[in-house]
C-alpha positions as CSV (number, residue, x, y, z in Angstrom):
1,M,43.4,-30.9,53.9
2,H,45.5,-34.4,54.2
3,E,47.0,-36.0,51.2
4,D,45.0,-38.7,51.3
5,E,41.7,-36.7,51.2
6,I,43.4,-35.0,48.1
7,I,44.2,-38.0,46.2
8,E,40.2,-39.2,46.8
9,K,39.1,-35.6,45.4
10,L,41.4,-35.9,42.8
11,Q,40.2,-39.5,41.7
12,R,36.3,-38.2,41.6
13,L,37.2,-35.9,39.2
14,G,38.6,-38.8,36.7
15,L,42.2,-39.4,38.1
16,T,43.7,-42.8,39.0
17,K,45.7,-43.0,42.1
18,Y,49.1,-43.1,40.5
19,E,47.9,-40.1,38.5
20,S,46.7,-38.2,41.5
21,L,49.9,-39.1,43.2
22,A,52.2,-38.0,40.5
23,Y,50.6,-34.6,40.2
24,I,50.8,-34.0,43.9
25,T,54.5,-35.0,43.7
26,L,55.4,-32.6,40.6
27,L,53.6,-29.6,42.9
28,K,56.1,-30.2,45.6
29,L,59.0,-31.0,43.2
30,G,58.5,-28.5,40.4
31,P,59.5,-29.4,36.7
32,S,61.5,-33.1,37.2
33,K,62.5,-36.1,35.2
34,A,60.3,-39.6,35.8
35,T,62.7,-41.1,37.8
36,D,62.9,-38.4,40.6
37,I,58.8,-38.6,40.3
38,T,59.4,-42.3,41.0
39,K,61.5,-41.7,44.1
40,E,59.5,-39.2,45.5
41,S,56.0,-40.7,44.9
42,G,56.7,-44.7,45.0
43,I,55.0,-45.1,41.4
44,P,56.4,-48.2,40.1
45,H,58.9,-47.3,37.4
46,T,57.5,-49.3,34.6
47,R,54.3,-48.0,35.3
48,V,55.7,-43.9,35.7
49,Y,56.1,-43.1,31.8
50,D,52.0,-44.4,31.1
51,V,50.9,-42.2,34.2
52,L,52.7,-39.1,33.0
53,S,51.5,-39.2,29.3
54,S,48.0,-39.9,30.7
55,L,48.4,-36.8,33.1
56,H,49.6,-34.8,29.8
57,R,46.4,-36.0,27.5
58,K,44.1,-35.0,30.8
59,G,45.9,-31.5,30.6
60,F,47.7,-31.9,34.4
61,V,51.0,-32.0,33.0
62,D,53.3,-30.4,30.5
63,V,56.3,-32.3,28.9
64,M,59.4,-30.3,28.5
65,Q,61.4,-31.5,26.0
66,G,65.1,-32.1,26.2
67,S,67.5,-34.8,27.7
68,P,66.6,-35.4,30.1
69,R,62.9,-35.1,29.3
70,L,61.2,-33.1,32.0
71,Y,57.8,-32.8,33.4
72,K,56.2,-30.0,34.5
73,P,52.7,-29.4,36.6
74,V,50.2,-26.9,35.0
75,N,49.1,-24.5,37.7
76,P,46.0,-26.4,39.6
77,E,43.8,-22.7,39.1
78,V,44.2,-23.3,35.5
79,V,43.4,-27.3,34.9
80,L,41.1,-27.3,37.8
81,E,39.0,-24.5,36.2
82,K,38.7,-26.3,32.7
83,I,37.8,-29.1,34.5
84,K,35.0,-27.4,35.8
85,E,33.8,-25.7,32.6
86,D,33.7,-29.2,30.7
87,F,31.8,-30.5,33.8
88,I,29.3,-27.5,34.0
89,E,28.6,-28.1,29.9
90,D,28.4,-31.8,30.2
91,I,26.0,-31.4,32.8
92,E,23.8,-28.8,30.8
93,N,24.0,-31.4,27.9
94,L,22.8,-34.5,29.9
95,K,20.1,-32.0,31.1
96,E,18.9,-31.3,27.8
97,A,19.3,-34.6,26.5
98,F,17.3,-36.2,29.4
99,L,14.6,-33.7,28.5
100,D,14.5,-34.6,25.3
101,L,14.2,-37.8,25.5
102,Y,11.2,-37.6,28.2
103,R,9.5,-35.1,25.4
104,E,9.9,-37.9,22.5
105,V,7.4,-40.3,24.3
106,H,5.1,-37.9,26.5
107,G,5.4,-35.1,24.4
108,E,5.7,-32.3,27.1
109,D,8.5,-31.0,29.9
110,L,9.6,-33.5,33.0
111,P,6.6,-31.9,35.6
112,E,8.2,-30.5,38.3
113,I,6.7,-30.5,41.7
114,W,8.2,-29.4,45.1
115,T,7.0,-28.9,48.6
116,I,7.9,-25.8,50.5
117,Q,8.5,-25.5,54.1
118,G,7.4,-22.2,56.2
119,F,4.9,-20.2,56.2
120,D,6.9,-17.0,55.0
121,N,8.3,-19.2,52.3
122,T,5.0,-19.9,50.7
123,V,4.2,-16.2,50.9
124,E,7.4,-15.7,48.7
125,R,6.4,-17.9,46.3
126,A,2.8,-16.9,45.8
127,E,4.4,-13.0,45.2
128,Y,6.9,-14.7,42.6
129,V,3.6,-16.5,40.9
130,I,2.3,-13.2,40.9
131,R,5.6,-11.1,39.8
132,T,6.3,-13.4,37.0
133,A,3.1,-13.9,35.3
134,K,2.8,-12.4,31.7
135,H,-1.3,-12.5,31.3
136,E,-3.6,-14.0,33.9
137,V,-3.3,-14.8,37.7
138,L,-5.8,-16.9,39.3
139,I,-6.2,-16.8,42.8
140,N,-8.8,-18.5,45.5
141,T,-7.5,-18.0,49.0
142,P,-9.1,-16.6,52.4
143,F,-8.9,-12.8,52.4
144,E,-6.5,-13.2,55.5
145,F,-3.9,-14.7,53.0
146,L,-5.0,-12.3,50.2
147,K,-4.1,-9.5,52.0
148,L,-0.7,-10.5,52.1
149,L,-0.4,-10.0,48.4
150,K,-1.5,-6.5,48.1
151,S,1.4,-5.1,47.1
152,E,1.8,-7.2,44.5
153,I,-1.4,-7.2,43.5
154,R,-1.1,-3.6,43.3
155,A,1.7,-3.1,41.1
156,R,0.4,-5.5,38.2
157,K,-2.1,-3.8,36.2
158,D,-0.7,-5.6,32.9
159,V,-2.3,-9.1,33.9
160,L,-6.0,-10.3,34.5
161,F,-6.8,-11.4,38.1
162,V,-9.7,-13.7,38.8
163,I,-9.9,-14.0,42.4
164,V,-11.8,-15.9,44.6
165,S,-12.1,-14.9,48.3
166,N,-14.4,-14.9,51.5
167,F,-14.8,-11.1,51.0
168,E,-17.0,-9.0,53.4
169,E,-16.2,-5.6,51.8
170,I,-14.2,-4.8,48.7
171,P,-11.1,-2.6,49.5
172,D,-9.7,-0.3,47.0
173,W,-6.4,-2.0,46.1
174,L,-8.8,-4.6,45.0
175,R,-10.7,-2.2,42.4
176,G,-8.5,-2.0,39.5
177,D,-10.0,-2.4,35.9
178,N,-7.7,-5.6,35.4
179,I,-9.4,-7.7,38.4
180,I,-12.4,-9.7,38.0
181,L,-13.8,-10.6,42.2
182,A,-16.0,-13.5,42.8
183,R,-17.5,-14.3,46.6
184,T,-16.9,-18.1,48.0
185,G,-20.2,-19.6,47.5
186,G,-19.3,-21.9,50.5
187,A,-16.8,-24.3,48.8
188,P,-14.6,-25.7,51.7
189,W,-11.7,-23.1,52.1
190,L,-10.1,-26.5,54.0
191,M,-9.7,-28.2,50.4
192,A,-7.4,-25.9,48.7
193,S,-5.5,-22.4,48.1
194,W,-4.4,-21.6,44.4
195,I,-2.0,-19.1,43.4
196,I,-1.9,-19.8,39.8
197,G,0.4,-17.8,37.3
198,D,-0.3,-18.3,33.4
199,I,0.4,-22.1,33.0
200,N,3.9,-21.7,34.2
201,Y,3.7,-21.9,37.9
202,A,1.2,-22.7,40.5
203,L,0.9,-22.8,44.7
204,F,-1.1,-25.0,46.4
205,F,-1.6,-25.3,50.1
206,G,-4.5,-26.3,52.5
207,A,-5.7,-24.5,56.1
208,L,-3.8,-21.5,57.2
209,P,-1.5,-21.8,60.4
210,K,-3.7,-20.9,63.5
211,D,-0.8,-20.7,65.8
212,R,3.0,-19.1,65.6
213,R,4.5,-22.6,64.5
214,R,4.8,-21.5,60.9
215,E,7.9,-22.9,60.2
216,K,5.8,-26.5,60.4
217,F,3.2,-24.7,57.3
218,Y,3.8,-26.9,54.1
219,S,2.8,-25.8,50.5
220,F,3.0,-27.3,47.1
221,W,4.9,-25.9,44.3
222,A,4.2,-27.0,40.5
223,K,5.5,-26.3,37.4
224,S,4.0,-28.4,34.7
225,P,1.5,-27.2,31.9
226,K,-0.8,-29.8,32.0
227,I,-1.0,-30.5,35.6
228,I,-1.6,-26.6,36.1
229,Q,-4.1,-27.0,33.1
230,N,-5.8,-29.1,35.5
231,Y,-5.4,-26.8,38.5
232,M,-7.0,-24.0,36.6
233,H,-10.1,-26.4,35.6
234,W,-10.6,-26.9,39.3
235,F,-10.0,-23.6,40.3
236,Y,-13.1,-22.7,37.6
237,T,-15.6,-25.5,38.3
238,I,-14.9,-26.3,42.1
239,Y,-15.1,-22.7,43.2
240,F,-15.4,-19.8,40.8
241,D,-18.3,-21.1,39.2
242,N,-19.8,-21.7,42.4
243,S,-19.3,-18.2,43.7
244,E,-20.9,-14.9,43.4
245,I,-19.4,-12.4,41.3
246,V,-19.0,-9.0,43.3
247,K,-17.0,-7.1,40.9
248,P,-17.5,-7.8,37.3
249,L,-15.2,-6.8,34.2
250,D,-15.4,-3.9,32.5
251,Y,-13.6,-5.1,29.3
252,G,-13.9,-1.9,27.6
253,K,-11.4,-0.2,30.1
254,L,-8.6,-3.1,29.0
255,P,-5.9,-2.3,27.0
256,K,-6.1,-4.2,23.9
257,P,-4.6,-6.5,22.4
258,L,-5.6,-9.1,25.6
259,A,-3.5,-12.4,25.9
260,L,-4.7,-15.0,27.7
261,V,-3.3,-18.7,28.2
262,N,-6.7,-20.3,29.6
263,I,-9.7,-21.1,27.8
264,R,-11.7,-20.9,30.7
265,T,-10.2,-17.6,31.8
266,L,-10.7,-16.5,28.1
267,I,-14.8,-17.7,27.9
268,T,-15.1,-16.0,31.5
269,V,-13.9,-12.7,29.4
270,L,-15.9,-13.3,26.9
271,K,-19.2,-13.2,29.3
272,F,-18.8,-10.0,29.8
273,A,-17.2,-8.7,26.4
274,G,-19.9,-10.3,24.4
275,L,-19.7,-11.6,20.8
276,P,-18.4,-11.7,18.2
277,R,-14.8,-10.7,19.0
278,K,-11.9,-10.8,16.8
279,A,-9.2,-12.7,17.9
280,E,-5.8,-14.3,16.9
281,I,-5.2,-17.9,18.6
282,I,-1.6,-19.5,18.7
283,G,-1.7,-23.4,19.1
284,R,-1.4,-26.7,17.4
285,M,-4.0,-28.6,14.7
286,I,-5.3,-31.8,16.7
287,D,-5.0,-34.0,13.6
288,T,-1.4,-32.9,12.4
289,K,0.3,-31.5,15.3
290,E,0.7,-28.5,13.1
291,V,1.9,-25.1,15.0
292,V,-0.5,-22.7,14.0
293,T,-1.7,-18.8,14.3
294,L,-5.2,-18.3,13.4
295,S,-6.7,-14.7,13.0
296,G,-10.3,-14.8,12.8
297,T,-13.7,-13.9,14.9
298,I,-14.9,-15.6,18.2
299,V,-18.5,-16.2,17.1
300,D,-19.6,-18.9,20.3
301,Y,-18.4,-20.6,23.1
302,E,-19.5,-23.7,25.1
303,Y,-19.1,-23.6,28.8
304,T,-20.0,-26.6,31.4
305,P,-18.0,-28.6,34.1
306,L,-16.7,-31.2,31.5
307,T,-16.2,-28.8,28.2
308,A,-14.9,-25.5,27.2
309,N,-14.0,-24.2,23.8
310,I,-15.1,-21.6,21.5
311,T,-16.2,-21.7,17.9
312,F,-13.9,-19.6,15.5
313,R,-14.7,-18.4,12.0
314,Y,-11.4,-18.6,10.2
315,D,-10.6,-18.4,6.7
316,G,-14.5,-18.9,5.5
317,R,-15.1,-22.2,7.7
318,E,-15.7,-22.7,11.9
319,L,-13.0,-24.3,14.1
320,K,-13.6,-26.0,17.4
321,V,-10.8,-24.6,19.9
322,G,-9.8,-25.9,23.2
323,G,-7.2,-25.6,25.9
324,I,-4.1,-27.6,26.4
325,G,-5.0,-31.3,26.3
326,S,-7.8,-31.0,23.6
327,Y,-8.7,-33.9,22.0
328,F,-11.9,-33.3,20.2
329,E,-11.6,-29.8,19.0
330,D,-9.7,-28.8,15.8
331,V,-7.3,-26.7,17.7
332,E,-5.7,-27.0,21.0
333,G,-5.1,-23.3,22.1
334,E,-2.2,-22.0,23.7
335,K,-2.5,-18.4,23.5
336,F,-5.8,-16.7,23.2
337,I,-5.7,-13.0,22.0
338,L,-8.6,-10.6,21.6
339,L,-7.7,-8.2,19.8
340,E,-10.9,-5.8,20.1
């Protein structure tokens, strides 16, 4: 690397041109007097002491007291590693500060949406959604794509799957106790395929590629609770609710407690489980925003294309509990735990 390039990069790290010249000169000469540095670098004699003092404050130079005073370059690996650590720490602090500013105004994390290019990359992301889910996975996709997720679905016995596809027959790997299957009722597949894990990640794409140009295939990847909550709403109201259930849930065979994060998934399970059901709800009171954990009994539910909530009997009174983004209920539920 040429000296001019080194100086340019040192300036990016916060050094001035004279400071960069002085440090490079010391690396060449070793411990040196200020007058020697001036002669070798061309830094004006009137400036060299200020430059060396600044380099000392920044950690690039050690001062060896004596007569004459000598200046010694700090090992580049040591000083650059320190700059790297400080730089990374500053970036992390800035990230947190920016997110805090966003949360103060919007009350949630900054939405993250990416474009994924390539069919194979899309398959990998779909597998990742299933692999990292903790509570529930919603899938709406043609069986052609669903088959590609076979190994990941079979491996997860600890999450609830709600799957909509154009089934002709149900294979054995989709007959697990933790799987609800629905045959599409004619909703246009060209509209969307969804693979949604909890409220953490969602993958969305259109028609599957019909030729070998899979590298030109695009999908969309989202990480934002409120956005994903909308995707879940559409999953149920557009697809699942307009499809035929071909494998219902045998609720009695599921291990308890059973934790879910979407209100419509909860009500779908309750339709199979029956009421009343003892449960625990983690969420926020709508009026005070207070975080609460409530133990009680689910005694009723309301489920329409526009509304989804449960009636929760708690501490001698009844509360209306909705999902994330609730306004008219008493509680905004973030996690629903069925205890029996």
